[in-house]
N, C-alpha and C positions, 0 to 999 in steps of 0.2 A: 351693283345689285347681285351679281353672280355669287360673290362671297357670302352675302346674307342668305341667299337661297341654299348654298352648300351647308352653312351652319344650321339652318332650319332642318334640312334633310338629315344631317348628322345627329341632331338632337332627337329627331323623330325615330331614328334607327337605334339609338342607344338602348332603350328598354327591350327591344326585340333581340339585340345582341346579348344583353344580360340574360334574357329568358333562354336563348339558345345555349349559353354557357351552363346555366343551371340544368337544363334538360339533358345536356350531354353527360354531365356528372351523374344525374339521376339514373339514366339508362346504362351507364357503365358500372354502377354499383350493384353487384349481384346480391346484396343483402336486401334490396328493395324488390317489390313485386314487378316493377318496370324492368329491372335488370334480369329477371327470370324469363322474359319474353325471348323466343327464338331469334327474333330480329333485333334484339337489344343492341348488339355490338354495331350493326350497320346503322341503326337509328342514332346511336351515340356519336358515331363518326360523322354522320351527316350534320348533326347539330354542332359538333365541334368545328367543322369546316365553315358552316354558316356564321358561327360566332367570330371566327378569325377574319372572315370577309367583311363583316359589318362593324367590328370594334374600332375604336379610335386608338391610334398608336401614338403614345407619348414619347418624349425624348428618353432614350435608353441611358443607362449609366455605363461607365467604363468597367466597373466591377473587378478591377485588378487589385487584389488584396495581397498577393505574394507571387514571387517568381523564384525559380531555382537557379542559383549561381554556383557552379562547381559542386553540385550535390548538397548545397546549403540553402535552406529556405530563407529568403529575404523578404521581410515585411514591407509592403508598399503603403505609404500615406499620401493620398491624393489631396492636394490643396490648391487654392487659387492664389497665385502670386500677384497678379495685376488684374484689376477689374475695370474694364473700359465699358462705355455705353453699349457697344455692339460686340464685344468679345471679352473672354476671360483667358488669361494666360495660366494654364494649369501645369503644376509640377507634380511629378510622381517621385516623392522622396523615399529613398530606400533605407531600411534599418536592419541591423543584424547584431547579435552578441558575439559572433565569431570574429576574433581579432584579425586573423589572416584575411578573411573575406572583406572585412571593413576597410582594411588597408588597400585592398584591390579596388573596391568601389570608389574610394576617394581619388584614386589616380586615373579614373576613366574619363573619356571625353564628354563634354556637355553638348547636347544636341537639341536644337529647336525644330520641332516638326510643325510645319505650317499646313494645317488641314484645309481642304477645299470648302469654299462657301458657294455651293452650287446645288443646294437642295437637301442634302443629307447632313446629319450632325457629325461632329468630329469623331464620335464613337464608331463611325464606319472604319476608322483606323485603329480599332482596338487591338487587332492582331499585330499591327505594325508596332504599336507602343509596347505591348507585352514582350515581343521578341527583342526590341531595342533595349529594354530595361536590363537585360542580362549583361550588357557590355557598355552601357552609357547612362549618363544622367539625362533624363528625358523631360522635356517641356513640350506642350502642344497648345496651339491656338484653338479655343473652343468657342466658335461663333454662336451668337445668340439669335433666337427667333425674333425677327423684326417686329412681329405683331405684339411682342411683349415689351418692346422698347417705347416708352412714352414719347410723344412729339416734343416734349420739353427737352429731351436729350439731343435734339438736333437731327440733322440729316446725316446720311452715310454715303460717301462717294467712293469710287475706285481709288482716288487719291488718298482718302482716309485709310483704306486697306494698306496701301503702300507705307503710309506713315506709321501705322500700327506695327507692321513688320520691322521697321527700323527701330522703333521704341523697344520692342521685345528683344531684338538682337542686342541693342546697347545694354539692356538689363542683364542679359547673360554675360556679356563682355565685362560688365562691372563686377560681377561675382567671380568669374572664372578666368579672367584675362582675355579670353576669346571663346568662340563656340563654332559649331558646325550647323548648317541649315539644310533641312530636307523639305522639299515641297512636293506635294502629290496632286497631280492633275491641274485643276484651274489655277492654283496659286503659283505655278511656275513663272507665270508672266509678271504678276506684281512683285514676287520675290526677286526676280532678276532686275526689275526696275529699282527696288529698294536698295539692293547691293550696289547697283550702278551709281545711284545718287550718292551713296555713302563714299564710294570711290572717287567720284568727281569732286567732292568736297574735301578730299584728303583725309577722311575718317578711316579708322581701322575697319576692315571688312572681315566677314567670317573666314575661318580657316578653309572651309570647303563648302561647296553648294552641290547638293544631290537633287536632281530634277527628274521626276518620274511621271511619265505619261501625260505631259501637258502640252497645250496648244501654243508653243512659242511662235511657230509659223503655221497658222491654220490653213494656208494655201496648199501645203504639201499633203498629198494623199487624203483629200477631204472625206470625212465620214458623213453619215446621215445627219448627225448633230451639227457638224460644220455647215453642211449644205442648207439646213434650215436657217441658221443664223446669217448665212451669207446671201441667201436668195430672197429673204423677206426684208423689207425696209425698216428703218428705225421707227418710223411712224406706225408701221403695222404692229410691232411689238408693243409700243406704247398704248395703242388703241385696243389691243386684243388680249393682252395678258396682265395688264396692270390694273389693280383694284385697291380700294381703300379698306382698311381693317375695320370690321364691325365694332360697335360700341361695347361689346361684351369683353373686349380685351384691353389690356393696359395701353397698347399702341393704337387705340382707336383713332381713325382718321389718317393714319400713315399710309402712303402709297407703297404697295408691295407687289411682288410677283408671288402669288400664293403658293404654298407648298402643295396643296391638293392638285393644282394645275400641273406643277412639275412632276408629281407622282403619276398623273395620267399620261404625261409624255414619256416617262420612263417605261411604263407598262406597254405603251403603244409601240415602242421600238421592238419588243419581242413578245407579242401577245400569246403566240402559240407556246412559247417556252414557259410562260407563267401559268397558262391553263394546264399544261401537262404537269407542272410542278405541284399544283394544288390537287390534281387528280391522283398523283402519286402519293401525296400526303394522306388522302382519303384511303388509299389502298394500304398504306403503312399502318393506319389505325385499325383497319380490318384484320390485318395479319398479326397485330400485336407487336409490330416492329417499333418499339419505343425509341430506340436510338436514332433511326432515320427520321422519325416524326419530330424528335427534339431538334435535330439539325435543321429541319424545315422551319420550325418555330423561331429558332434563333436568327436565321437568315432574314426571314420576313419581319420579325420584330424590328430589325435594323433597317431593312429596305423600305418598309412602309412608314417609318418615322421620318417626316420631312418638316422643313422649316420655311418660313416666308423670308424672302430676300427684299431688302430695301430697293425701291424702284430705281432710284438714281444710280446706285451701284450696279444693278443688273443691266440697265440700258447703256451705261457707259462701258461696261464690259463687252456687250454686244458690239458697240460701235468701235471701241479701241482695238479689240482682239480679233474679231471675226469679220469686220467690214472695212475698216480703214487700215488695218495691219500696222498700227503706228509704231509698235516696237521694232519690227524688222525694217520699216521704212525710215526710221530715225526721226520721226516727227512727233513723238510723244512727250508732252510737257506735263509735269506733275506739280501740283501746288503743295508746298511744304506747310508745316503747322503754323509758320509765321506769315503765310500768304504769298511767299515768293514762288514764282513759276520757274521750274528747272527742267532742262532737257535731259531725257534719259539716254545715257551714253554707255552701253555695255562694254565698249572698247576701252573704257577707263579702268575696268577691273583688271588688276595685275597680280594680286597676292592671294586670291581665293582659287583653290583648285576646283575643277568642274567635272562632275560625273552625271551623265544623262542615261536614263533607263527607259526603254520602250518594250511593250509586249508585242510579240509577233502577231497575235490575233486581236489586237486592241481595236475595238469598233467605236471607241469614243474619241481618242486622239490617234490619228493615223500615223503610219510609218514616216519617219523623218521629221515630224512636227517638233518633237522634243530635242532631237539631235541638232536642230537648227541653231540652238544656243551656242554651239561651238563656232559657227560662222560669225556670230555677233561678238563673242568675247575674244577678239583678236589680241588683246593685251595679255591674256593668260598664256604662258609658255605651253607648247604642245605637250611637253612632258608632264604637265599638270592637268591634262584633259583626258578623259576616258569615256567610252560609251559601251553600254551593254544592251543587247536585244535578247530578251528572255524567250527562248523557244517554247512554243505551245502555250504561252501565257496570254490571257485576255487582259482587259483593262484592270479588273479587280485582282487578277492573279499576280500583278507586279507588286502589290502591297499587302496582300492577304492570302492565306492558304498555303498549300504545300510548296508551290513554286516560289512564293515569296520567301519562305523559310529555308528552302533547300538550294535555291539558285540565286535569287536576288540579294537576300540579306548577307550571305557570306561576302559578296562583292562589295556591298555598302560598308560593312564592318571593316574590311581590309582597307578600303579607300580612305575612310575616316582616320583609321589608325596611322596610315602612311603619311597623312598630312596633319597630324595632331601636333603642331609645333607652336608652342605658346611663347609670349614675350618673356624675356629674362626676368627672374625674380629679383627684387631690389636687394643689394648687398647689405649684410648686417653691419650695424654701426660698431666701430672699434672703440674700446674703452681705455686702451693703454695710454694714449696721449692725443692731443689735438693734432699733432703732425701726422700720426697714423690715420686718424679719422679722415683728414683731407686727402691722404694718399688713397684710401679705400674708395672715396667718392670719385676721385679722378679715374681710378682703374675701372670702376663700374661704368663710367661714362663711355669708356672705350670698348666695353663688352659688346659682342654682337647683339643686334636687335632681337634676334629670335634664338631660342635654345630648345632643343628637343626635350619632350616631356620626361624622357628617361633620365636626363641629366639632373632633373630636380630631385631625384632620390639620393644623390650623392651627399649633399650637406646633411640630410637627415641621418645618414649612416654614422656620422661623427657626433651624435648627440651626447655620448658619454664624455667627450672632451669639452663640449660647450653647452652646458645645461640651459643657459638663457636662450641661446640660438635655437636649441631644440624645442623649447617651449613656444617660441614665436612660430616655428615651423608647424607645430601641432595645431596652433590656432588657425594658421592659414589653411591647413588641410581640412580642418573641421568645417570651414565655410564651403567646401567643394560639394 
């Protein structure tokens, strides 16, 4: 019933918000009689603030159309590679006419960024994506608003999240040979589970895992968010925050944790900060400080845009991560796509390097929670594990803003490059004779399983001696 009441209130407020927007523009236009009023600027600012407090915030776009690589503008084409009922795998394809830049782009690592499904849209990682695009082929999980997913598309559980990550990882491995995975906040847990299961089955695992500000072990330095999840029972969450989607949406009847409740919780964590931020916005409008006002708009356009989460997924996350601590206790079983129950064993991961990142001032995932992954991944050599604590960075600072770009990203880029070792490329078929062909295959079989990426450039350099081989190499690179 609460969801229906909220939607009724939102519908009632919509015309008032539209009026406030129109009034703000009218009083800010000096060509109108209203704009000539001595109090016009103050009235316009007040209406503008009222509009932003009352408007409905829809899903933002990534809006990344180009990035600069070594002084060359590279065009970005955003496309959906895989469309699942609850998630889209988005690719940011890069294009350029500069031959040198194109060659550089083709040789860069492929990275899967797993965005959090915890209230906000994947566009919260816009700055992460934009920065990564300069040196990597970038894909991201774009989770859908559960209220827009029809009941006919089935349920969504934490196990499904894990299976999605495995499918997307295999997709990149099929294109590039292998990839790197970055998880931000909430997905650190299901990503670690996904890679663990792949390792236990003997599958190829990602070249590296970068885990940023996530609750691997929520018992360490618990924050206000952790305490709420740990101190309330499973039944409390089910009875107090789960509602059915109204009939006005495609997902009518689906049980969800509504976005508007999540947003209320976000604001309640720092109400004084948000009140001051809006008052500062009002003052920026009075002062004519358009730059600061626009910064405020961009932040809250993102912050206020929230999505509904499927109830099964949300409740299972609360139980698995924050109450039973199944990952660190070694008791987490995940149901695969074929219905088989498998135990999550991080100690089985042996060939994926691990980088964990925490913010010194993180008030969402406390100190030590993400670093706990190192204690679980005992199969990874110590030389392949690193940890970074970003001084002065809060939760959002480790993946967005100045500290992300100046402190965290250089570390992430260097770590990925240091572990960008792909499987050896298949040896070209010889055409001189059958005997030579057999020798070539036999020699290739003895080749080491992994070859540094830099070595792949050597056969291309001999293109003038072997036109056919060069043509095949060009086709392989074009797929990158």
